GUBATI-874475 format. One record per atom (N, C-alpha, C, O): z, x, y. Coordinates in steps of 0.02 Angstrom, whole numbers, plus 50000, padded with zeros to 5 digits. Each point is the difference from the previous one (the first is absolute). Example, Ala and Ser with C-alpha at 12.3 -4.5 7.8 and 13.67 -1.06 7.14 Angstrom:
GUBATI-874475
503905066049716/500004995550059/500005004550060/500335005249999/499314993050054/500035004250059/500374996150055/500085002550055/
***
This chain:
GUBATI-874475
554885473155961/499425005450021/499745002949929/500465001849962/498934998950016/499765003349952/499945007750019/499735002650049/500605000149895/499915006750001/499435003249973/499824998449943/499805006550094/499355002649985/500015007150002/500215003450046/499524998749897/499945006949973/499285002850014/499524997949967/500425006850078/499475002550017/499855006649959/500275005250019/499254994949920/499895004349967/499405004750033/499424997850003/500735007850019/499465003850020/500175000150082/499564999950043/501095000149968/500124997850080/499915008650036/499995000850061/499975002749910/499885007350035/499285001150003/499825005150029/499644990149942/499305001850013/499764996850062/500384996750035/498935004449979/499634998350055/500144992550010/500264998150052/499564997349894/500014992850016/500754998149991/500254996150041/500145006549907/500724999349989/500395000550058/500424995750012/499485010150032/500505000950053/499874993450050/500464996350018/498935003049998/499924993450042/500284995149984/500364997050040/499555000949889/500364994249971/500795000650017/500324995450027/499885009749958/500745002349997/500314997950076/500454995950009/499235007650038/500114999250068/500014992350030/500444997250033/499035000849947/499934992050018/500514995649969/500194995250033/500055005749912/500634997449972/500605001550033/500414995550006/499725010650019/500575001750025/499984997550072/500554997750018/498995002350027/499954997550070/500174992749992/500334997250044/499444999049894/500084993350000/500644997449977/500164994050001/500265011649976/500674998849971/499984997849939/500544998049979/498985001649984/499954998649925/500405005149957/500175005450022/499974992549920/500475002049950/499535004349965/499894998749941/499715007850093/499585004749953/500435005549985/500395002550040/499504999749887/500275005349973/499415004549973/499424998249991/500845007749998/499545005049972/500525004449956/500595000850017/499145002049928/500345004549958/499475005749985/499404999249990/500945006550009/499675006849983/499624999749928/500284999249946/499015001550063/499595001349934/499675006349993/499615002150042/500515000649914/499755007649991/499325000349976/499815002149945/499804995350110/499184999649979/499675006049987/499404999449988/500885007050011/499725005749977/500165002249923/499695004249967/500874992150014/500335001349937/499574997049945/499454997650012/500865002549919/499644997649951/499964992149999/500384997150038/499224999449923/499954993050002/500664997649974/500284995650031/499975006749921/500694997349963/500575000150076/500404995450008/499555009650034/500535000450048/499854994050060/500444996650026/498965003249986/499744995150049/500184994349982/500354996550038/499445001249896/500224994149970/500864998149996/500274994650013/500055011649965/500644998450012/500374998450067/500484996250007/499175007450043/500304998150062/499794993650019/500374996550035/498965001049943/499824993450022/500564994649964/500194994950029/500015006849911/500514996449973/500654999250023/500324994949994/499885010950035/500604999750032/499944995750065/500444996050014/498995005050026/499994996850054/500004991749994/500294996550041/499365001149903/500024992749983/500724998549979/500264995150028/500105008249932/500544999049977/500594999950067/500534996949996/499285006950060/500414999350064/499894994450046/500404996850034/498905002749960/499794993150041/500354993949959/500324995650030/499605004449906/500324993249966/500654999750009/500254994450009/500145010849991/500755000449999/500144997350083/500384995350013/499285007950034/500194998650065/499784991750017/500284996250040/499285002749930/499714992750021/500504994149962/500014994350024/500375007349921/500364996649965/499754993749986/500364995150010/499025004449965/499784994149983/499494996150051/499594995749985/500545006650074/499644996850058/499295003549998/499955005849981/499444990150043/499415003650005/499885007250030/500275002050051/499345001249915/499795006650025/499225001849995/499644996749963/500155007950069/499185000850005/499885007449988/500395004750009/499054995249972/499725007749999/499285000350038/499554995849997/500465009450035/499435001750032/499715006949973/500285005150019/499314995449950/499685005849960/499345002850057/499454997350004/500785008650037/499585002350032/499905008249993/499785003850043/500454997649890/500065007749984/499244999949968/499654995149986/500205012350008/499435003049972/499585004650045/499934998350059/499785007549918/499695003550048/499395001549974/499725005150021/499964990949929/499255000449984/499544998150049/499984994650030/499595011249979/499414997750046/499295002149972/500065002249943/499364998050077/499495000949970/500045007049967/499855000449941/500355005050093/500085005249967/500585002949951/500055005849981/500334989050005/500535002449960/499845000449925/499604995949977/500685008949984/499795001949932/500064992549958/500304994950016/499325006549931/500014994849957/500705000149966/500214994349990/500145009949994/500795002249980/500354997650044/500464996349983/499445005050078/500624996650037/499904993350007/500524996850005/498884999649998/499864992749999/500364996749949/500354995050010/499545008649919/500244996649936/500735000850008/500344995249981/500005010450046/500734999850007/500234994650034/500464996649976/499235001650089/500224994950050/499964992949951/500464996349986/498925003449996/499984993249959/500484999749938/500204994549982/499965010049992/500525000349942/500644998050038/500334995449976/499855007250070/500634998750035/499954993150007/500364996649965/499215000450078/499954992750028/500144996349949/500524996849999/498975002949941/499894996549938/500724999149963/500184994649975/500205011350025/500595000749969/500584996650040/500404996349971/499655005050095/500434994750037/499844992949993/500434995849988/498925002950021/499894992649991/500344997649933/500474996049996/499225007049955/500394998749928/500774998950002/500264995049976/500045009450049/500775000150013/500294995350036/500544997849982/499144999750077/500264993650040/499794994449960/500384995150004/499055004349954/499874993749973/500234999549930/500074994249979/500055010649981/500134999549926/500685003149988/500284998949946/499995004650097/500585005849982/500614997050014/499984994050012/500585009149991/500664997149998/500234997850063/500574998050013/498845002650036/500094997850076/499784992350008/500094996850051/499595000549887/499664993850007/500384995150030/499744996750044/500845002449940/500484994250033/500065001350074/500124995350038/499825010549983/500135001450068/499315001350041/500005003150053/499464994749921/499344999850033/499934999450063/500434996350025/499165006150018/500174999050074/499464992750000/499584998349957/500604998350105/499684993550010/499295001450027/499574995549998/500315010650027/499255001050026/499795006950000/500405004650011/498984996349975/499745007149996/499545000850034/499604995349997/500225010250047/499345001150051/499785006549980/500365005050004/499004994949974/499725008150002/499435000850054/499614995450011/500375009550017/499535002850049/499775007049979/500345004549975/499014995550040/499725007349998/499605001350054/499614995950025/500495010950000/499555002150065/499445002249978/499555000650042/500325001249898/499225003149984/499814997949926/499574995849990/500785007449959/499704999249925/499914993349969/499604999249954/500734996450070/500004993149966/499304996650027/499774995249969/499965006650074/499354997250009/499435000649955/499574995649994/500445010549972/499515001749962/500155000249920/499645002749958/500994994050028/500315000749927/499594997049944/500085001949942/499454993150078/499664996949939/499175002950010/499534997549968/500395006850071/499335003050004/499865006649957/500445003549973/498934997450024/499835004949961/499255002350029/499684996150035/500105009649950/500375006849972/500375003950061/499804999850058/500745003349922/500345003850051/499615007149988/499725001149947/500285003550106/500464998350066/499724994750056/499404998750008/501104998750028/499854994250044/499925003850068/500305005250014/499214991150031/500005002450068/499894993850044/499984994249979/499975007650086/499954994350043/499344994749991/499944994650029/499705007849934/499414995749979/500054996449942/499574995949982/501135006149975/500024995449943/500174992750013/500314997950049/499464998849901/500264992849995/500704998650007/500365003649965/499914992350070/500654998949994/500184995149950/499764994350001/500635007649957/500164995549929/500724999849980/500205002049945/500254995150108/500754998649970/500034997449952/499554996249980/501135005449981/500204996149948/500674996650018/500274996349960/
***
C-alpha cells in the first residue's frame, strides 16, 4: 500500500480527500501545519512531515496530495504571496533538499479557487475573468 500524505486535510477540499482515503482503507496521513504562523514555521512543519513520511515508507513509494490554501478572489496580495512562498519553498525542499533521495513517487495538486486565474491579469479577478490556470 502506498502511503499518502494529504496536505491541507482540514480544509474544504482536503477534508473530503482525507475522508475518502479513510473510507477506502488507504494509508492516508496528515501532519499539523501551522498555517497562521511564519513562512519559516510552515516550511519547517512541512519538512518534518516529509521526513516522517519518508521514514514510515522505508523506501516504499509514497505520495503527496496538496489541497492546502485559502486564497480566493478577495484574499489580500500579501496573503497570496505568503501561500505561494510556502508552496514554492516546499516544492524546492522536496525536489532539491535533503529529502531528494526519499522523494515521493507521485504528487497531486488541486485548487478549489485561486489556481484557475493564476496566469491571468489584471487583478482583481471576478467570475467574468478569463480562466488562465498555470
